[in-house]
C-alpha positions as a Markdown table, in Angstrom:
| # | Residue | x | y | z |
|---|---|---|---|---|
| 1 | Unk | 37.8 | 43.3 | 61.6 |
| 2 | Unk | 35.0 | 42.4 | 63.9 |
| 3 | Unk | 33.6 | 38.8 | 64.2 |
| 4 | Unk | 30.6 | 37.5 | 66.0 |
| 5 | Unk | 30.7 | 33.9 | 67.1 |
| 6 | Unk | 27.5 | 32.1 | 68.4 |
| 7 | Unk | 27.2 | 29.0 | 70.5 |
| 8 | Unk | 24.6 | 27.1 | 72.5 |
| 9 | Unk | 22.1 | 25.9 | 69.9 |
| 10 | Unk | 20.8 | 22.4 | 69.8 |
| 11 | Unk | 17.8 | 20.2 | 70.0 |
| 12 | Unk | 15.3 | 20.2 | 72.9 |
| 13 | Unk | 11.8 | 19.0 | 73.6 |
| 14 | Unk | 8.9 | 21.5 | 73.9 |
| 15 | Unk | 8.9 | 23.1 | 77.3 |
| 16 | Unk | 12.7 | 22.9 | 77.6 |
| 17 | Unk | 15.4 | 25.6 | 77.8 |
| 18 | Unk | 18.5 | 26.6 | 75.8 |
| 19 | Unk | 20.9 | 29.4 | 76.3 |
| 20 | Unk | 22.6 | 31.1 | 73.3 |
| 21 | Unk | 25.8 | 33.1 | 73.5 |
| 22 | Unk | 27.4 | 35.4 | 71.0 |
| 23 | Unk | 30.9 | 36.9 | 71.6 |
| 24 | Unk | 32.2 | 39.8 | 69.6 |
| 25 | Unk | 35.9 | 40.1 | 68.9 |
| 26 | Unk | 38.3 | 42.3 | 67.0 |
| 27 | Unk | 38.8 | 46.0 | 67.1 |
| 28 | Unk | 35.8 | 47.3 | 69.1 |
| 29 | Unk | 35.5 | 50.8 | 70.4 |
| 30 | Unk | 31.8 | 50.8 | 71.0 |
| 31 | Unk | 28.8 | 48.5 | 70.8 |
| 32 | Unk | 25.6 | 50.4 | 70.1 |
| 33 | Unk | 23.3 | 47.4 | 70.2 |
| 34 | Unk | 23.3 | 43.6 | 70.2 |
| 35 | Unk | 20.4 | 41.5 | 69.0 |
| 36 | Unk | 19.1 | 38.0 | 68.2 |
| 37 | Unk | 17.2 | 37.3 | 65.0 |
| 38 | Unk | 15.8 | 34.0 | 63.8 |
| 39 | Unk | 14.8 | 32.4 | 60.6 |
| 40 | Unk | 12.4 | 29.5 | 60.4 |
| 41 | Unk | 12.3 | 27.3 | 57.4 |
| 42 | Unk | 10.4 | 29.0 | 54.6 |
| 43 | Unk | 10.0 | 32.2 | 56.5 |
| 44 | Unk | 11.7 | 35.6 | 56.6 |
| 45 | Unk | 14.3 | 36.4 | 59.2 |
| 46 | Unk | 12.7 | 38.2 | 62.2 |
| 47 | Unk | 14.0 | 40.1 | 65.2 |
| 48 | Unk | 13.7 | 38.2 | 68.5 |
| 49 | Unk | 15.3 | 40.5 | 71.0 |
| 50 | Unk | 17.6 | 43.5 | 71.1 |
| 51 | Unk | 19.5 | 45.3 | 73.8 |
| 52 | Unk | 20.8 | 48.8 | 73.3 |
| 53 | Unk | 23.4 | 50.8 | 75.0 |
| 54 | Unk | 21.6 | 52.7 | 77.8 |
| 55 | Unk | 19.8 | 49.5 | 78.7 |
| 56 | Unk | 16.7 | 49.6 | 76.5 |
| 57 | Unk | 15.5 | 46.1 | 75.6 |
| 58 | Unk | 12.8 | 45.0 | 73.2 |
| 59 | Unk | 11.3 | 41.6 | 72.5 |
| 60 | Unk | 9.2 | 40.1 | 69.8 |
| 61 | Unk | 5.6 | 39.6 | 71.1 |
| 62 | Unk | 6.0 | 35.9 | 70.4 |
| 63 | Unk | 8.8 | 35.4 | 72.9 |
| 64 | Unk | 7.9 | 37.9 | 75.7 |
| 65 | Unk | 7.9 | 36.3 | 79.1 |
| 66 | Unk | 9.8 | 33.3 | 77.8 |
| 67 | Unk | 13.1 | 34.7 | 76.5 |
| 68 | Unk | 15.6 | 37.0 | 78.2 |
| 69 | Unk | 18.4 | 38.9 | 76.5 |
| 70 | Unk | 21.3 | 40.0 | 78.5 |
| 71 | Unk | 24.7 | 41.5 | 77.8 |
| 72 | Unk | 28.2 | 41.3 | 79.4 |
| 73 | Unk | 29.9 | 44.5 | 78.4 |
| 74 | Unk | 33.3 | 43.4 | 79.7 |
| 75 | Unk | 33.2 | 40.3 | 77.5 |
| 76 | Unk | 31.4 | 41.9 | 74.6 |
| 77 | Unk | 29.0 | 39.1 | 74.8 |
| 78 | Unk | 25.2 | 38.8 | 74.4 |
| 79 | Unk | 23.1 | 36.0 | 75.7 |
| 80 | Unk | 19.6 | 34.7 | 75.0 |
| 81 | Unk | 18.0 | 32.6 | 77.6 |
| 82 | Unk | 15.1 | 30.7 | 76.1 |
| 83 | Unk | 12.6 | 29.0 | 78.4 |
| 84 | Unk | 9.3 | 27.2 | 77.7 |
| 85 | Unk | 10.4 | 26.6 | 74.2 |
| 86 | Unk | 7.8 | 25.8 | 71.6 |
| 87 | Unk | 8.1 | 23.9 | 68.2 |
| 88 | Unk | 7.5 | 27.3 | 66.5 |
| 89 | Unk | 10.7 | 28.6 | 68.0 |
| 90 | Unk | 12.6 | 26.2 | 65.7 |
| 91 | Unk | 15.0 | 28.0 | 63.3 |
| 92 | Unk | 18.4 | 29.3 | 62.8 |
| 93 | Unk | 19.3 | 32.0 | 65.3 |
| 94 | Unk | 21.6 | 34.8 | 64.3 |
| 95 | Unk | 23.4 | 37.2 | 66.5 |
| 96 | Unk | 23.8 | 40.8 | 65.2 |
| 97 | Unk | 25.5 | 43.8 | 66.6 |
| 98 | Unk | 26.0 | 47.5 | 65.7 |
| 99 | Unk | 29.7 | 48.1 | 66.4 |
| 100 | Unk | 32.1 | 50.9 | 65.9 |
| 101 | Unk | 35.8 | 50.0 | 65.7 |
| 102 | Unk | 38.4 | 50.6 | 63.0 |
| 103 | Unk | 35.4 | 51.4 | 60.8 |
| 104 | Unk | 32.4 | 53.6 | 61.6 |
| 105 | Unk | 29.5 | 52.0 | 63.3 |
| 106 | Unk | 28.1 | 49.2 | 61.1 |
| 107 | Unk | 26.1 | 46.0 | 61.5 |
| 108 | Unk | 27.8 | 42.7 | 61.9 |
| 109 | Unk | 26.3 | 39.2 | 61.8 |
| 110 | Unk | 27.2 | 35.8 | 63.2 |
| 111 | Unk | 27.1 | 32.6 | 61.2 |
| 112 | Unk | 23.9 | 31.3 | 62.9 |
| 113 | Unk | 23.2 | 28.5 | 65.2 |
| 114 | Unk | 20.4 | 25.9 | 64.8 |
| 115 | Unk | 17.7 | 25.6 | 67.4 |
| 116 | Unk | 15.3 | 22.7 | 67.0 |
| 117 | Unk | 12.3 | 22.2 | 69.3 |
| 118 | Unk | 10.4 | 19.0 | 69.0 |
| 119 | Unk | 6.8 | 18.4 | 70.2 |
């Protein structure tokens, strides 16, 4: 069984920074992609950033130039460095990964971590 565990959320003032981490554990043979999504109150969950095997990275337009996604393959961990945070970045941030292990490649989700940005 694969588990994703997030950490690093919290409260910060506008203009501040936070770094989220997400570690995958369990029977892992390959990680196709790792991503961060977020869900603001009353809104649908949206993709924030994704990093794919081979190095391709994509960001939501709203976070380009402010957020950086990175991955440590040895630790099966993905990070999200968030700078110049805005109140509209507030929400629950979820880690997601497409992982092949004991089962064929499928999507896994973390439990979510709260990020609150005050003005």
